[in-house]
C-alpha positions as CSV (number, residue, x, y, z in Angstrom):
1,M,212.6,7.2,21.6
2,H,209.2,9.0,20.6
3,W,210.2,12.5,21.7
4,L,213.9,12.1,19.9
5,K,212.2,11.9,16.3
6,I,210.0,15.1,16.7
7,T,212.3,16.8,18.5
8,S,215.2,15.8,15.2
9,L,211.9,16.4,12.6
10,S,211.7,19.9,14.4
11,I,215.2,20.5,14.5
12,V,215.5,19.3,10.8
13,S,212.5,21.5,9.4
14,F,213.4,24.5,10.9
15,G,216.6,24.2,9.4
16,F,215.3,23.6,6.1
17,C,212.5,26.8,6.6
18,I,215.9,29.0,7.4
19,L,217.9,27.8,4.1
20,L,215.0,28.3,2.1
21,I,214.4,31.7,3.3
22,L,218.0,32.3,2.8
23,G,217.9,31.0,-1.0
24,L,214.8,33.2,-1.5
25,L,216.8,36.6,-0.7
26,I,219.4,35.5,-2.5
27,F,217.4,35.1,-5.2
28,T,215.8,38.5,-4.8
29,G,219.1,40.2,-5.7
30,K,218.6,39.4,-9.3
31,N,216.4,41.9,-10.0
32,T,218.6,44.6,-9.6
33,Q,219.0,47.3,-12.2
34,P,221.9,50.2,-11.9
35,T,221.2,53.7,-11.6
36,D,221.4,56.0,-14.7
37,K,224.2,57.8,-12.5
38,P,226.6,56.4,-10.3
39,D,229.6,58.2,-8.3
40,A,231.7,54.6,-8.3
41,I,231.5,51.2,-10.6
42,L,232.7,48.3,-7.8
43,I,233.4,45.2,-9.0
44,L,233.7,42.3,-6.7
45,G,236.7,39.9,-7.0
46,A,236.5,36.1,-7.0
47,R,239.0,33.4,-8.0
48,V,242.0,34.1,-10.3
49,L,243.5,31.4,-11.8
50,G,247.3,30.7,-13.1
51,T,250.5,30.0,-11.7
52,S,252.3,33.1,-11.6
53,K,251.2,36.6,-11.9
54,E,252.5,36.9,-15.8
55,T,250.1,33.5,-16.5
56,A,247.5,35.1,-14.2
57,L,243.8,34.9,-15.4
58,P,240.2,35.7,-13.7
59,S,238.4,32.4,-13.1
60,R,234.8,31.9,-15.0
61,V,233.0,33.2,-12.1
62,L,235.3,36.5,-12.3
63,Q,235.0,36.9,-15.8
64,A,231.4,36.7,-16.0
65,R,231.7,39.6,-13.7
66,L,233.7,41.6,-15.9
67,D,231.9,41.1,-19.2
68,V,228.9,42.2,-17.5
69,A,230.5,45.4,-16.3
70,I,232.0,46.6,-19.5
71,P,229.5,47.8,-21.4
72,Y,228.1,49.6,-18.4
73,I,231.1,51.1,-17.7
74,K,231.8,52.1,-21.2
75,Q,228.6,53.7,-20.8
76,H,229.6,56.0,-17.9
77,P,233.2,56.9,-19.3
78,E,233.8,59.5,-16.5
79,T,232.7,57.3,-13.7
80,P,235.7,55.5,-11.6
81,V,235.6,51.9,-11.7
82,I,237.1,50.3,-8.5
83,V,238.3,46.8,-8.8
84,S,238.2,45.1,-5.7
85,G,239.7,41.8,-4.4
86,G,243.1,40.9,-2.6
87,Q,245.4,37.6,-2.9
88,G,244.4,34.6,-1.7
89,A,246.5,31.4,-0.3
90,D,245.9,29.7,-3.9
91,E,246.2,32.7,-6.5
92,P,249.0,33.8,-8.2
93,A,248.0,37.6,-7.8
94,T,245.6,40.0,-6.8
95,E,241.4,39.8,-7.9
96,A,242.1,43.4,-8.6
97,A,245.2,43.5,-10.6
98,V,243.8,40.4,-12.7
99,M,240.8,42.6,-12.8
100,K,242.6,45.6,-13.7
101,Q,244.5,44.2,-16.6
102,Y,241.2,42.4,-18.3
103,L,239.6,45.8,-18.6
104,L,242.6,47.6,-19.9
105,N,242.7,44.5,-22.3
106,K,238.8,44.6,-23.2
107,G,239.6,49.1,-23.6
108,V,238.9,50.8,-20.3
109,P,241.1,53.6,-19.5
110,E,243.5,53.3,-16.7
111,K,242.9,56.5,-15.2
112,Q,238.8,55.1,-15.0
113,I,240.4,52.3,-13.2
114,L,241.0,52.1,-8.8
115,L,242.7,49.7,-7.6
116,E,241.6,47.6,-3.8
117,N,244.0,44.8,-3.5
118,R,243.4,44.1,0.5
119,A,240.0,42.7,0.5
120,T,239.4,39.1,1.4
121,R,235.5,39.1,2.2
122,T,232.6,41.4,0.8
123,K,232.6,43.6,3.9
124,E,236.3,44.4,3.6
125,N,235.6,45.2,-0.4
126,I,233.1,47.8,0.3
127,V,234.7,49.0,3.5
128,N,238.2,49.3,1.8
129,S,236.7,50.9,-0.9
130,Q,235.2,53.8,0.9
131,K,238.7,54.6,1.7
132,L,239.8,55.0,-1.4
133,L,237.0,57.1,-3.1
134,S,233.8,59.1,-1.5
135,F,230.7,58.2,-3.2
136,K,226.6,58.2,-2.5
137,R,225.4,56.6,-5.4
138,L,227.2,53.1,-5.9
139,V,227.0,50.5,-8.1
140,I,228.2,47.1,-7.7
141,V,228.6,44.2,-10.2
142,T,229.2,40.8,-8.8
143,S,227.1,37.6,-9.5
144,D,223.6,37.0,-9.1
145,F,223.8,34.7,-6.1
146,H,226.0,37.3,-4.6
147,M,224.4,40.5,-4.9
148,Y,221.9,40.4,-2.6
149,R,224.6,40.2,0.6
150,S,226.7,42.4,-1.2
151,Q,224.0,45.4,-1.0
152,L,223.1,44.5,2.0
153,L,226.2,45.0,3.6
154,A,227.3,48.3,1.2
155,K,223.6,49.9,2.7
156,R,225.2,48.8,6.0
157,A,228.6,50.4,5.4
158,G,226.1,53.4,5.3
159,I,225.8,53.9,1.6
160,S,222.5,54.9,0.8
161,N,222.1,54.4,-2.6
162,V,223.4,50.7,-3.5
163,S,222.2,49.3,-7.2
164,G,223.6,46.6,-9.1
165,I,224.6,44.4,-12.0
166,T,224.4,41.0,-11.9
167,A,226.3,38.5,-13.9
168,A,224.3,35.0,-14.7
169,S,225.2,32.0,-12.5
170,S,225.5,28.9,-14.1
171,F,224.2,25.8,-12.9
172,P,224.6,23.4,-11.8
173,K,228.3,24.5,-12.1
174,D,227.9,27.3,-9.5
175,I,225.7,25.0,-6.8
176,K,229.2,25.0,-4.4
177,N,229.1,28.9,-4.8
178,F,225.3,29.1,-4.1
179,G,225.8,26.4,-0.9
180,R,228.6,28.7,0.6
181,E,226.2,32.1,-0.4
182,L,223.5,30.6,2.0
183,L,225.7,29.9,4.7
184,S,227.7,33.4,3.9
185,L,224.5,35.4,4.3
186,G,223.5,33.6,7.2
187,Y,226.6,34.8,8.9
188,A,226.1,38.1,7.1
189,L,222.7,38.4,8.8
190,L,223.5,37.9,12.4
191,F,227.2,39.0,12.5
192,D,228.6,41.6,9.8
193,W,227.2,44.7,11.5
């Protein structure tokens, strides 16, 4: 019985240490700054709300990403903007289409926006975007809790110069997203090569 307690405590302690390390890695992604001369700006999708394509709107998380990207996009009017995200089973439209419409409504020229509307995972966002456009200097726009993994996967995809713009998360509202990111980062570190 004594060994069972020690083993259980060891497993719990090890798990806690792993979660702590993953959490610290996630928080290091908050400190990224965008490059001055990007080849492309990639905005990663998130949940879309609504009941039809006509009523589709970005979720709070997705709108925060778009809003933080707009000033940078306007400072770089010649830089292509890739909006990347497919359509989940519970979404009325692709994330890319909703992002494009939001940016158009905010004055971003249509000719500047490229759609990648198939990705359902972060790795697919990056790989599919590379098929649309060749780039070496990429600025990724995503939530602060998602930036570390996004940059990691971009570097693994062969993009040499990756920087980012982070949308601030809202705790406790984003605690579920942060928890999911802990698991996703663990998976990415082990399997997303």
